[in-house]
NUTI-678220 format. One record per residue (C-alpha): residue number from 1; residue in one letter; x, y, z. Coordinates in steps of 0.1 Angstrom, whole numbers, padded with zeros to 4 digits. Example, Ala and Ser with C-alpha at 12.3 -4.5 7.8 and 13.67 -1.06 7.14 Angstrom:
2
<site><k>1</k><r>a</r><c1>0123</c1><c2>-0045</c2><c3>0078</c3></site>
<site><k>2</k><r>s</r><c1>0137</c1><c2>-0011</c2><c3>0071</c3></site>
This chain:
295
<site><k>1</k><r>m</r><c1>0700</c1><c2>0790</c2><c3>1161</c3></site>
<site><k>2</k><r>e</r><c1>0736</c1><c2>0787</c2><c3>1170</c3></site>
<site><k>3</k><r>s</r><c1>0747</c1><c2>0807</c2><c3>1140</c3></site>
<site><k>4</k><r>q</r><c1>0721</c1><c2>0839</c2><c3>1150</c3></site>
<site><k>5</k><r>r</r><c1>0734</c1><c2>0836</c2><c3>1185</c3></site>
<site><k>6</k><r>l</r><c1>0771</c1><c2>0843</c2><c3>1171</c3></site>
<site><k>7</k><r>l</r><c1>0762</c1><c2>0868</c2><c3>1149</c3></site>
<site><k>8</k><r>d</r><c1>0741</c1><c2>0887</c2><c3>1173</c3></site>
<site><k>9</k><r>s</r><c1>0769</c1><c2>0884</c2><c3>1197</c3></site>
<site><k>10</k><r>q</r><c1>0791</c1><c2>0900</c2><c3>1170</c3></site>
<site><k>11</k><r>e</r><c1>0765</c1><c2>0927</c2><c3>1162</c3></site>
<site><k>12</k><r>q</r><c1>0767</c1><c2>0937</c2><c3>1200</c3></site>
<site><k>13</k><r>a</r><c1>0805</c1><c2>0935</c2><c3>1203</c3></site>
<site><k>14</k><r>s</r><c1>0806</c1><c2>0961</c2><c3>1172</c3></site>
<site><k>15</k><r>a</r><c1>0779</c1><c2>0983</c2><c3>1185</c3></site>
<site><k>16</k><r>a</r><c1>0797</c1><c2>0985</c2><c3>1218</c3></site>
<site><k>17</k><r>d</r><c1>0832</c1><c2>0990</c2><c3>1207</c3></site>
<site><k>18</k><r>p</r><c1>0837</c1><c2>0980</c2><c3>1175</c3></site>
<site><k>19</k><r>r</r><c1>0875</c1><c2>0973</c2><c3>1178</c3></site>
<site><k>20</k><r>d</r><c1>0878</c1><c2>0962</c2><c3>1218</c3></site>
<site><k>21</k><r>a</r><c1>0903</c1><c2>0984</c2><c3>1242</c3></site>
<site><k>22</k><r>r</r><c1>0931</c1><c2>0967</c2><c3>1228</c3></site>
<site><k>23</k><r>v</r><c1>0922</c1><c2>0983</c2><c3>1194</c3></site>
<site><k>24</k><r>e</r><c1>0920</c1><c2>1019</c2><c3>1207</c3></site>
<site><k>25</k><r>a</r><c1>0955</c1><c2>1014</c2><c3>1225</c3></site>
<site><k>26</k><r>r</r><c1>0964</c1><c2>1007</c2><c3>1191</c3></site>
<site><k>27</k><r>n</r><c1>0947</c1><c2>1036</c2><c3>1172</c3></site>
<site><k>28</k><r>d</r><c1>0966</c1><c2>1061</c2><c3>1193</c3></site>
<site><k>29</k><r>d</r><c1>0992</c1><c2>1054</c2><c3>1170</c3></site>
<site><k>30</k><r>s</r><c1>1005</c1><c2>1088</c2><c3>1155</c3></site>
<site><k>31</k><r>a</r><c1>0991</c1><c2>1098</c2><c3>1123</c3></site>
<site><k>32</k><r>g</r><c1>1022</c1><c2>1087</c2><c3>1098</c3></site>
<site><k>33</k><r>a</r><c1>1023</c1><c2>1054</c2><c3>1111</c3></site>
<site><k>34</k><r>a</r><c1>0981</c1><c2>1048</c2><c3>1109</c3></site>
<site><k>35</k><r>a</r><c1>0988</c1><c2>1055</c2><c3>1068</c3></site>
<site><k>36</k><r>r</r><c1>1013</c1><c2>1027</c2><c3>1067</c3></site>
<site><k>37</k><r>p</r><c1>1005</c1><c2>0996</c2><c3>1055</c3></site>
<site><k>38</k><r>e</r><c1>1006</c1><c2>0968</c2><c3>1082</c3></site>
<site><k>39</k><r>l</r><c1>1021</c1><c2>0945</c2><c3>1055</c3></site>
<site><k>40</k><r>e</r><c1>1041</c1><c2>0951</c2><c3>1022</c3></site>
<site><k>41</k><r>l</r><c1>1053</c1><c2>0926</c2><c3>1001</c3></site>
<site><k>42</k><r>l</r><c1>1077</c1><c2>0944</c2><c3>0977</c3></site>
<site><k>43</k><r>a</r><c1>1087</c1><c2>0926</c2><c3>0940</c3></site>
<site><k>44</k><r>v</r><c1>1091</c1><c2>0889</c2><c3>0961</c3></site>
<site><k>45</k><r>d</r><c1>1102</c1><c2>0858</c2><c3>0948</c3></site>
<site><k>46</k><r>k</r><c1>1110</c1><c2>0826</c2><c3>0962</c3></site>
<site><k>47</k><r>t</r><c1>1132</c1><c2>0801</c2><c3>0940</c3></site>
<site><k>48</k><r>f</r><c1>1137</c1><c2>0764</c2><c3>0958</c3></site>
<site><k>49</k><r>q</r><c1>1170</c1><c2>0746</c2><c3>0955</c3></site>
<site><k>50</k><r>t</r><c1>1165</c1><c2>0706</c2><c3>0949</c3></site>
<site><k>51</k><r>r</r><c1>1191</c1><c2>0680</c2><c3>0939</c3></site>
<site><k>52</k><r>q</r><c1>1167</c1><c2>0680</c2><c3>0906</c3></site>
<site><k>53</k><r>g</r><c1>1172</c1><c2>0717</c2><c3>0896</c3></site>
<site><k>54</k><r>s</r><c1>1154</c1><c2>0751</c2><c3>0908</c3></site>
<site><k>55</k><r>t</r><c1>1115</c1><c2>0751</c2><c3>0917</c3></site>
<site><k>56</k><r>e</r><c1>1101</c1><c2>0790</c2><c3>0912</c3></site>
<site><k>57</k><r>a</r><c1>1078</c1><c2>0786</c2><c3>0939</c3></site>
<site><k>58</k><r>l</r><c1>1066</c1><c2>0829</c2><c3>0936</c3></site>
<site><k>59</k><r>s</r><c1>1073</c1><c2>0856</c2><c3>0912</c3></site>
<site><k>60</k><r>d</r><c1>1074</c1><c2>0894</c2><c3>0917</c3></site>
<site><k>61</k><r>i</r><c1>1046</c1><c2>0893</c2><c3>0940</c3></site>
<site><k>62</k><r>n</r><c1>1035</c1><c2>0929</c2><c3>0950</c3></site>
<site><k>63</k><r>l</r><c1>1013</c1><c2>0935</c2><c3>0979</c3></site>
<site><k>64</k><r>s</r><c1>1001</c1><c2>0962</c2><c3>1009</c3></site>
<site><k>65</k><r>v</r><c1>0971</c1><c2>0948</c2><c3>1035</c3></site>
<site><k>66</k><r>d</r><c1>0960</c1><c2>0976</c2><c3>1054</c3></site>
<site><k>67</k><r>r</r><c1>0958</c1><c2>0977</c2><c3>1095</c3></site>
<site><k>68</k><r>g</r><c1>0926</c1><c2>0960</c2><c3>1103</c3></site>
<site><k>69</k><r>e</r><c1>0922</c1><c2>0945</c2><c3>1073</c3></site>
<site><k>70</k><r>f</r><c1>0912</c1><c2>0908</c2><c3>1067</c3></site>
<site><k>71</k><r>i</r><c1>0929</c1><c2>0891</c2><c3>1038</c3></site>
<site><k>72</k><r>s</r><c1>0919</c1><c2>0858</c2><c3>1019</c3></site>
<site><k>73</k><r>l</r><c1>0946</c1><c2>0837</c2><c3>0998</c3></site>
<site><k>74</k><r>l</r><c1>0930</c1><c2>0820</c2><c3>0974</c3></site>
<site><k>75</k><r>g</r><c1>0942</c1><c2>0793</c2><c3>0945</c3></site>
<site><k>76</k><r>r</r><c1>0950</c1><c2>0761</c2><c3>0931</c3></site>
<site><k>77</k><r>s</r><c1>0971</c1><c2>0735</c2><c3>0950</c3></site>
<site><k>78</k><r>g</r><c1>1005</c1><c2>0746</c2><c3>0945</c3></site>
<site><k>79</k><r>c</r><c1>1003</c1><c2>0780</c2><c3>0932</c3></site>
<site><k>80</k><r>g</r><c1>1023</c1><c2>0790</c2><c3>0965</c3></site>
<site><k>81</k><r>k</r><c1>0994</c1><c2>0806</c2><c3>0989</c3></site>
<site><k>82</k><r>t</r><c1>1018</c1><c2>0789</c2><c3>1019</c3></site>
<site><k>83</k><r>t</r><c1>1048</c1><c2>0799</c2><c3>1005</c3></site>
<site><k>84</k><r>l</r><c1>1038</c1><c2>0834</c2><c3>1008</c3></site>
<site><k>85</k><r>l</r><c1>1025</c1><c2>0829</c2><c3>1042</c3></site>
<site><k>86</k><r>r</r><c1>1055</c1><c2>0813</c2><c3>1058</c3></site>
<site><k>87</k><r>i</r><c1>1078</c1><c2>0843</c2><c3>1041</c3></site>
<site><k>88</k><r>l</r><c1>1050</c1><c2>0867</c2><c3>1060</c3></site>
<site><k>89</k><r>a</r><c1>1059</c1><c2>0849</c2><c3>1091</c3></site>
<site><k>90</k><r>g</r><c1>1094</c1><c2>0850</c2><c3>1088</c3></site>
<site><k>91</k><r>l</r><c1>1098</c1><c2>0813</c2><c3>1088</c3></site>
<site><k>92</k><r>i</r><c1>1114</c1><c2>0812</c2><c3>1053</c3></site>
<site><k>93</k><r>a</r><c1>1134</c1><c2>0842</c2><c3>1035</c3></site>
<site><k>94</k><r>p</r><c1>1125</c1><c2>0856</c2><c3>0998</c3></site>
<site><k>95</k><r>t</r><c1>1149</c1><c2>0847</c2><c3>0973</c3></site>
<site><k>96</k><r>e</r><c1>1144</c1><c2>0884</c2><c3>0960</c3></site>
<site><k>97</k><r>g</r><c1>1123</c1><c2>0915</c2><c3>0971</c3></site>
<site><k>98</k><r>e</r><c1>1114</c1><c2>0930</c2><c3>1005</c3></site>
<site><k>99</k><r>v</r><c1>1089</c1><c2>0921</c2><c3>1033</c3></site>
<site><k>100</k><r>r</r><c1>1077</c1><c2>0951</c2><c3>1052</c3></site>
<site><k>101</k><r>v</r><c1>1058</c1><c2>0952</c2><c3>1085</c3></site>
<site><k>102</k><r>g</r><c1>1048</c1><c2>0986</c2><c3>1095</c3></site>
<site><k>103</k><r>d</r><c1>1081</c1><c2>1009</c2><c3>1089</c3></site>
<site><k>104</k><r>r</r><c1>1104</c1><c2>0979</c2><c3>1097</c3></site>
<site><k>105</k><r>s</r><c1>1120</c1><c2>0953</c2><c3>1072</c3></site>
<site><k>106</k><r>l</r><c1>1112</c1><c2>0917</c2><c3>1080</c3></site>
<site><k>107</k><r>w</r><c1>1145</c1><c2>0904</c2><c3>1073</c3></site>
<site><k>108</k><r>h</r><c1>1183</c1><c2>0921</c2><c3>1076</c3></site>
<site><k>109</k><r>g</r><c1>1203</c1><c2>0897</c2><c3>1055</c3></site>
<site><k>110</k><r>a</r><c1>1202</c1><c2>0860</c2><c3>1069</c3></site>
<site><k>111</k><r>n</r><c1>1187</c1><c2>0876</c2><c3>1099</c3></site>
<site><k>112</k><r>r</r><c1>1149</c1><c2>0886</c2><c3>1112</c3></site>
<site><k>113</k><r>d</r><c1>1138</c1><c2>0914</c2><c3>1128</c3></site>
<site><k>114</k><r>s</r><c1>1126</c1><c2>0905</c2><c3>1162</c3></site>
<site><k>115</k><r>e</r><c1>1106</c1><c2>0934</c2><c3>1170</c3></site>
<site><k>116</k><r>a</r><c1>1085</c1><c2>0931</c2><c3>1136</c3></site>
<site><k>117</k><r>l</r><c1>1085</c1><c2>0890</c2><c3>1143</c3></site>
<site><k>118</k><r>s</r><c1>1068</c1><c2>0902</c2><c3>1173</c3></site>
<site><k>119</k><r>k</r><c1>1035</c1><c2>0913</c2><c3>1163</c3></site>
<site><k>120</k><r>f</r><c1>1026</c1><c2>0879</c2><c3>1145</c3></site>
<site><k>121</k><r>g</r><c1>1003</c1><c2>0848</c2><c3>1158</c3></site>
<site><k>122</k><r>l</r><c1>1000</c1><c2>0819</c2><c3>1134</c3></site>
<site><k>123</k><r>v</r><c1>0975</c1><c2>0792</c2><c3>1128</c3></site>
<site><k>124</k><r>f</r><c1>0980</c1><c2>0762</c2><c3>1108</c3></site>
<site><k>125</k><r>q</r><c1>0958</c1><c2>0737</c2><c3>1099</c3></site>
<site><k>126</k><r>d</r><c1>0968</c1><c2>0711</c2><c3>1125</c3></site>
<site><k>127</k><r>p</r><c1>0960</c1><c2>0727</c2><c3>1161</c3></site>
<site><k>128</k><r>n</r><c1>0997</c1><c2>0713</c2><c3>1171</c3></site>
<site><k>129</k><r>l</r><c1>0987</c1><c2>0717</c2><c3>1209</c3></site>
<site><k>130</k><r>f</r><c1>1010</c1><c2>0698</c2><c3>1234</c3></site>
<site><k>131</k><r>p</r><c1>0992</c1><c2>0667</c2><c3>1246</c3></site>
<site><k>132</k><r>w</r><c1>1003</c1><c2>0669</c2><c3>1282</c3></site>
<site><k>133</k><r>f</r><c1>0989</c1><c2>0704</c2><c3>1286</c3></site>
<site><k>134</k><r>s</r><c1>0956</c1><c2>0716</c2><c3>1298</c3></site>
<site><k>135</k><r>i</r><c1>0936</c1><c2>0740</c2><c3>1270</c3></site>
<site><k>136</k><r>e</r><c1>0949</c1><c2>0767</c2><c3>1297</c3></site>
<site><k>137</k><r>d</r><c1>0984</c1><c2>0761</c2><c3>1299</c3></site>
<site><k>138</k><r>n</r><c1>0989</c1><c2>0756</c2><c3>1260</c3></site>
<site><k>139</k><r>i</r><c1>0967</c1><c2>0786</c2><c3>1257</c3></site>
<site><k>140</k><r>a</r><c1>0994</c1><c2>0805</c2><c3>1281</c3></site>
<site><k>141</k><r>l</r><c1>1025</c1><c2>0789</c2><c3>1268</c3></site>
<site><k>142</k><r>p</r><c1>1040</c1><c2>0822</c2><c3>1248</c3></site>
<site><k>143</k><r>l</r><c1>1029</c1><c2>0844</c2><c3>1276</c3></site>
<site><k>144</k><r>k</r><c1>1051</c1><c2>0815</c2><c3>1298</c3></site>
<site><k>145</k><r>l</r><c1>1077</c1><c2>0815</c2><c3>1272</c3></site>
<site><k>146</k><r>r</r><c1>1078</c1><c2>0852</c2><c3>1274</c3></site>
<site><k>147</k><r>g</r><c1>1082</c1><c2>0854</c2><c3>1314</c3></site>
<site><k>148</k><r>v</r><c1>1047</c1><c2>0870</c2><c3>1319</c3></site>
<site><k>149</k><r>a</r><c1>1037</c1><c2>0862</c2><c3>1357</c3></site>
<site><k>150</k><r>k</r><c1>1012</c1><c2>0829</c2><c3>1362</c3></site>
<site><k>151</k><r>k</r><c1>0989</c1><c2>0853</c2><c3>1378</c3></site>
<site><k>152</k><r>a</r><c1>0985</c1><c2>0870</c2><c3>1342</c3></site>
<site><k>153</k><r>r</r><c1>0988</c1><c2>0842</c2><c3>1323</c3></site>
<site><k>154</k><r>r</r><c1>0960</c1><c2>0822</c2><c3>1338</c3></site>
<site><k>155</k><r>a</r><c1>0940</c1><c2>0855</c2><c3>1334</c3></site>
<site><k>156</k><r>r</r><c1>0946</c1><c2>0860</c2><c3>1300</c3></site>
<site><k>157</k><r>a</r><c1>0941</c1><c2>0824</c2><c3>1291</c3></site>
<site><k>158</k><r>e</r><c1>0904</c1><c2>0827</c2><c3>1311</c3></site>
<site><k>159</k><r>e</r><c1>0898</c1><c2>0856</c2><c3>1289</c3></site>
<site><k>160</k><r>l</r><c1>0904</c1><c2>0840</c2><c3>1256</c3></site>
<site><k>161</k><r>c</r><c1>0887</c1><c2>0808</c2><c3>1265</c3></site>
<site><k>162</k><r>d</r><c1>0854</c1><c2>0829</c2><c3>1271</c3></site>
<site><k>163</k><r>l</r><c1>0861</c1><c2>0849</c2><c3>1239</c3></site>
<site><k>164</k><r>l</r><c1>0865</c1><c2>0816</c2><c3>1219</c3></site>
<site><k>165</k><r>g</r><c1>0838</c1><c2>0796</c2><c3>1236</c3></site>
<site><k>166</k><r>l</r><c1>0858</c1><c2>0774</c2><c3>1256</c3></site>
<site><k>167</k><r>s</r><c1>0851</c1><c2>0782</c2><c3>1290</c3></site>
<site><k>168</k><r>g</r><c1>0845</c1><c2>0749</c2><c3>1312</c3></site>
<site><k>169</k><r>f</r><c1>0870</c1><c2>0731</c2><c3>1294</c3></site>
<site><k>170</k><r>e</r><c1>0898</c1><c2>0753</c2><c3>1307</c3></site>
<site><k>171</k><r>r</r><c1>0913</c1><c2>0720</c2><c3>1329</c3></site>
<site><k>172</k><r>s</r><c1>0906</c1><c2>0695</c2><c3>1300</c3></site>
<site><k>173</k><r>y</r><c1>0935</c1><c2>0678</c2><c3>1275</c3></site>
<site><k>174</k><r>p</r><c1>0934</c1><c2>0683</c2><c3>1239</c3></site>
<site><k>175</k><r>r</r><c1>0921</c1><c2>0644</c2><c3>1234</c3></site>
<site><k>176</k><r>e</r><c1>0892</c1><c2>0650</c2><c3>1254</c3></site>
<site><k>177</k><r>l</r><c1>0881</c1><c2>0680</c2><c3>1227</c3></site>
<site><k>178</k><r>s</r><c1>0870</c1><c2>0680</c2><c3>1193</c3></site>
<site><k>179</k><r>g</r><c1>0885</c1><c2>0692</c2><c3>1165</c3></site>
<site><k>180</k><r>g</r><c1>0866</c1><c2>0723</c2><c3>1162</c3></site>
<site><k>181</k><r>m</r><c1>0875</c1><c2>0730</c2><c3>1200</c3></site>
<site><k>182</k><r>r</r><c1>0909</c1><c2>0722</c2><c3>1194</c3></site>
<site><k>183</k><r>q</r><c1>0912</c1><c2>0747</c2><c3>1169</c3></site>
<site><k>184</k><r>r</r><c1>0897</c1><c2>0772</c2><c3>1192</c3></site>
<site><k>185</k><r>a</r><c1>0925</c1><c2>0764</c2><c3>1212</c3></site>
<site><k>186</k><r>a</r><c1>0951</c1><c2>0770</c2><c3>1187</c3></site>
<site><k>187</k><r>i</r><c1>0936</c1><c2>0802</c2><c3>1176</c3></site>
<site><k>188</k><r>a</r><c1>0934</c1><c2>0817</c2><c3>1217</c3></site>
<site><k>189</k><r>r</r><c1>0973</c1><c2>0804</c2><c3>1223</c3></site>
<site><k>190</k><r>a</r><c1>0980</c1><c2>0829</c2><c3>1185</c3></site>
<site><k>191</k><r>l</r><c1>0963</c1><c2>0855</c2><c3>1201</c3></site>
<site><k>192</k><r>s</r><c1>0974</c1><c2>0850</c2><c3>1238</c3></site>
<site><k>193</k><r>y</r><c1>1004</c1><c2>0881</c2><c3>1236</c3></site>
<site><k>194</k><r>d</r><c1>0979</c1><c2>0906</c2><c3>1215</c3></site>
<site><k>195</k><r>p</r><c1>0998</c1><c2>0897</c2><c3>1178</c3></site>
<site><k>196</k><r>r</r><c1>0987</c1><c2>0926</c2><c3>1158</c3></site>
<site><k>197</k><r>i</r><c1>0988</c1><c2>0905</c2><c3>1126</c3></site>
<site><k>198</k><r>l</r><c1>0970</c1><c2>0870</c2><c3>1126</c3></site>
<site><k>199</k><r>l</r><c1>0985</c1><c2>0846</c2><c3>1097</c3></site>
<site><k>200</k><r>m</r><c1>0965</c1><c2>0817</c2><c3>1093</c3></site>
<site><k>201</k><r>d</r><c1>0970</c1><c2>0789</c2><c3>1070</c3></site>
<site><k>202</k><r>e</r><c1>0940</c1><c2>0765</c2><c3>1061</c3></site>
<site><k>203</k><r>p</r><c1>0929</c1><c2>0767</c2><c3>1099</c3></site>
<site><k>204</k><r>f</r><c1>0895</c1><c2>0752</c2><c3>1090</c3></site>
<site><k>205</k><r>g</r><c1>0905</c1><c2>0729</c2><c3>1065</c3></site>
<site><k>206</k><r>a</r><c1>0902</c1><c2>0696</c2><c3>1086</c3></site>
<site><k>207</k><r>l</r><c1>0871</c1><c2>0703</c2><c3>1099</c3></site>
<site><k>208</k><r>d</r><c1>0837</c1><c2>0690</c2><c3>1087</c3></site>
<site><k>209</k><r>a</r><c1>0813</c1><c2>0718</c2><c3>1067</c3></site>
<site><k>210</k><r>m</r><c1>0790</c1><c2>0729</c2><c3>1100</c3></site>
<site><k>211</k><r>t</r><c1>0813</c1><c2>0731</c2><c3>1126</c3></site>
<site><k>212</k><r>r</r><c1>0835</c1><c2>0749</c2><c3>1098</c3></site>
<site><k>213</k><r>d</r><c1>0808</c1><c2>0775</c2><c3>1093</c3></site>
<site><k>214</k><r>k</r><c1>0806</c1><c2>0784</c2><c3>1134</c3></site>
<site><k>215</k><r>m</r><c1>0843</c1><c2>0788</c2><c3>1129</c3></site>
<site><k>216</k><r>n</r><c1>0839</c1><c2>0811</c2><c3>1103</c3></site>
<site><k>217</k><r>l</r><c1>0816</c1><c2>0831</c2><c3>1126</c3></site>
<site><k>218</k><r>e</r><c1>0839</c1><c2>0826</c2><c3>1156</c3></site>
<site><k>219</k><r>l</r><c1>0866</c1><c2>0841</c2><c3>1131</c3></site>
<site><k>220</k><r>q</r><c1>0848</c1><c2>0873</c2><c3>1119</c3></site>
<site><k>221</k><r>s</r><c1>0839</c1><c2>0879</c2><c3>1156</c3></site>
<site><k>222</k><r>i</r><c1>0872</c1><c2>0877</c2><c3>1168</c3></site>
<site><k>223</k><r>s</r><c1>0887</c1><c2>0899</c2><c3>1140</c3></site>
<site><k>224</k><r>i</r><c1>0861</c1><c2>0925</c2><c3>1145</c3></site>
<site><k>225</k><r>t</r><c1>0865</c1><c2>0923</c2><c3>1183</c3></site>
<site><k>226</k><r>t</r><c1>0907</c1><c2>0927</c2><c3>1180</c3></site>
<site><k>227</k><r>g</r><c1>0910</c1><c2>0945</c2><c3>1154</c3></site>
<site><k>228</k><r>a</r><c1>0935</c1><c2>0923</c2><c3>1144</c3></site>
<site><k>229</k><r>t</r><c1>0949</c1><c2>0922</c2><c3>1110</c3></site>
<site><k>230</k><r>v</r><c1>0945</c1><c2>0889</c2><c3>1093</c3></site>
<site><k>231</k><r>v</r><c1>0958</c1><c2>0871</c2><c3>1062</c3></site>
<site><k>232</k><r>f</r><c1>0942</c1><c2>0837</c2><c3>1057</c3></site>
<site><k>233</k><r>v</r><c1>0950</c1><c2>0808</c2><c3>1034</c3></site>
<site><k>234</k><r>t</r><c1>0922</c1><c2>0788</c2><c3>1021</c3></site>
<site><k>235</k><r>h</r><c1>0906</c1><c2>0768</c2><c3>0992</c3></site>
<site><k>236</k><r>s</r><c1>0871</c1><c2>0774</c2><c3>0995</c3></site>
<site><k>237</k><r>i</r><c1>0858</c1><c2>0800</c2><c3>0974</c3></site>
<site><k>238</k><r>t</r><c1>0827</c1><c2>0804</c2><c3>0996</c3></site>
<site><k>239</k><r>e</r><c1>0849</c1><c2>0809</c2><c3>1026</c3></site>
<site><k>240</k><r>a</r><c1>0872</c1><c2>0831</c2><c3>1014</c3></site>
<site><k>241</k><r>v</r><c1>0849</c1><c2>0857</c2><c3>1001</c3></site>
<site><k>242</k><r>f</r><c1>0826</c1><c2>0855</c2><c3>1033</c3></site>
<site><k>243</k><r>l</r><c1>0854</c1><c2>0862</c2><c3>1056</c3></site>
<site><k>244</k><r>a</r><c1>0876</c1><c2>0893</c2><c3>1034</c3></site>
<site><k>245</k><r>d</r><c1>0876</c1><c2>0924</c2><c3>1026</c3></site>
<site><k>246</k><r>r</r><c1>0898</c1><c2>0915</c2><c3>0997</c3></site>
<site><k>247</k><r>v</r><c1>0904</c1><c2>0881</c2><c3>0983</c3></site>
<site><k>248</k><r>v</r><c1>0942</c1><c2>0876</c2><c3>0964</c3></site>
<site><k>249</k><r>l</r><c1>0937</c1><c2>0851</c2><c3>0938</c3></site>
<site><k>250</k><r>l</r><c1>0973</c1><c2>0832</c2><c3>0930</c3></site>
<site><k>251</k><r>s</r><c1>0983</c1><c2>0817</c2><c3>0893</c3></site>
<site><k>252</k><r>p</r><c1>1004</c1><c2>0787</c2><c3>0898</c3></site>
<site><k>253</k><r>r</r><c1>1038</c1><c2>0781</c2><c3>0886</c3></site>
<site><k>254</k><r>p</r><c1>1051</c1><c2>0801</c2><c3>0897</c3></site>
<site><k>255</k><r>g</r><c1>1027</c1><c2>0816</c2><c3>0921</c3></site>
<site><k>256</k><r>r</r><c1>1018</c1><c2>0852</c2><c3>0908</c3></site>
<site><k>257</k><r>i</r><c1>0986</c1><c2>0876</c2><c3>0914</c3></site>
<site><k>258</k><r>r</r><c1>0963</c1><c2>0871</c2><c3>0893</c3></site>
<site><k>259</k><r>s</r><c1>0937</c1><c2>0893</c2><c3>0909</c3></site>
<site><k>260</k><r>v</r><c1>0927</c1><c2>0911</c2><c3>0940</c3></site>
<site><k>261</k><r>v</r><c1>0889</c1><c2>0910</c2><c3>0944</c3></site>
<site><k>262</k><r>p</r><c1>0873</c1><c2>0936</c2><c3>0974</c3></site>
<site><k>263</k><r>v</r><c1>0847</c1><c2>0924</c2><c3>0990</c3></site>
<site><k>264</k><r>t</r><c1>0822</c1><c2>0953</c2><c3>1003</c3></site>
<site><k>265</k><r>f</r><c1>0794</c1><c2>0937</c2><c3>1022</c3></site>
<site><k>266</k><r>e</r><c1>0789</c1><c2>0954</c2><c3>1054</c3></site>
<site><k>267</k><r>r</r><c1>0802</c1><c2>0930</c2><c3>1085</c3></site>
<site><k>268</k><r>p</r><c1>0789</c1><c2>0914</c2><c3>1104</c3></site>
<site><k>269</k><r>r</r><c1>0779</c1><c2>0890</c2><c3>1081</c3></site>
<site><k>270</k><r>a</r><c1>0755</c1><c2>0858</c2><c3>1083</c3></site>
<site><k>271</k><r>l</r><c1>0756</c1><c2>0827</c2><c3>1071</c3></site>
<site><k>272</k><r>e</r><c1>0726</c1><c2>0836</c2><c3>1056</c3></site>
<site><k>273</k><r>s</r><c1>0744</c1><c2>0860</c2><c3>1029</c3></site>
<site><k>274</k><r>e</r><c1>0765</c1><c2>0834</c2><c3>1009</c3></site>
<site><k>275</k><r>s</r><c1>0728</c1><c2>0827</c2><c3>0991</c3></site>
<site><k>276</k><r>d</r><c1>0724</c1><c2>0866</c2><c3>0982</c3></site>
<site><k>277</k><r>s</r><c1>0729</c1><c2>0872</c2><c3>0947</c3></site>
<site><k>278</k><r>s</r><c1>0756</c1><c2>0898</c2><c3>0950</c3></site>
<site><k>279</k><r>f</r><c1>0773</c1><c2>0874</c2><c3>0971</c3></site>
<site><k>280</k><r>q</r><c1>0770</c1><c2>0844</c2><c3>0946</c3></site>
<site><k>281</k><r>e</r><c1>0781</c1><c2>0871</c2><c3>0916</c3></site>
<site><k>282</k><r>v</r><c1>0816</c1><c2>0874</c2><c3>0937</c3></site>
<site><k>283</k><r>v</r><c1>0820</c1><c2>0838</c2><c3>0940</c3></site>
<site><k>284</k><r>r</r><c1>0814</c1><c2>0831</c2><c3>0903</c3></site>
<site><k>285</k><r>t</r><c1>0839</c1><c2>0857</c2><c3>0891</c3></site>
<site><k>286</k><r>l</r><c1>0865</c1><c2>0841</c2><c3>0910</c3></site>
<site><k>287</k><r>r</r><c1>0856</c1><c2>0801</c2><c3>0901</c3></site>
<site><k>288</k><r>h</r><c1>0859</c1><c2>0818</c2><c3>0863</c3></site>
<site><k>289</k><r>e</r><c1>0895</c1><c2>0831</c2><c3>0871</c3></site>
<site><k>290</k><r>l</r><c1>0901</c1><c2>0799</c2><c3>0888</c3></site>
<site><k>291</k><r>d</r><c1>0885</c1><c2>0776</c2><c3>0858</c3></site>
<site><k>292</k><r>e</r><c1>0906</c1><c2>0798</c2><c3>0833</c3></site>
<site><k>293</k><r>e</r><c1>0941</c1><c2>0790</c2><c3>0851</c3></site>
<site><k>294</k><r>g</r><c1>0934</c1><c2>0753</c2><c3>0842</c3></site>
<site><k>295</k><r>v</r><c1>0945</c1><c2>0722</c2><c3>0864</c3></site>
């Protein structure tokens, strides 16, 4: 079975080296750096000004994310999940509060900290690939913009195509690939410069159920292999629980953290684990909390 093959590859990667050579280099940081959260949101508020008045999107968000942790952001439409992710990514500034990346503040007045920003890789629901570039060139584009030599760019793109199951399609164009394969290419592009933090806004929301399950397995494998910290926005309770170390549930209008639910099942997780009673209990708990919020 395809899911078993993916799970076996994850187990092999985890047994041989659970965090990969790049992760070993990251773990050479000082003990003090290792003790700091990778990401921190400190009393973050966000209010949007419109012609009709002001809209409070987020209120008093406090969250710490440890290095290598996988966080799922879950909540109803309009609860501020994407706004929160964009604040984390430095795409929009908080109205109040602070975002910290390691020991650095992401914002200094109206300016963003470039060193902090360099740690992020972003993946959105739409792959946003350049149609006139090959898959290989799309993946390598961030490296080209950073002045990396062509030979090194090609080598990194080839490495990522192998990791994401795109080998043999390096010279193809986006229009020639399925939606799932285009999204793999978008993830590979985000990983091209080896970011420490991967921010993902419903990247599998437009995929069919079977492809989505497969992509969840592959994302789990990527998080194990690279050791990246992941913040993942989703509307799917099952997906949130399957992927996460912790599920952060947001309540709407304005968005607030209602609860943070730990998910303690061992990794790698097989799709069959979703039918386990302990897994379903976590899902029921989150669904109950969502139902209490109302529409």
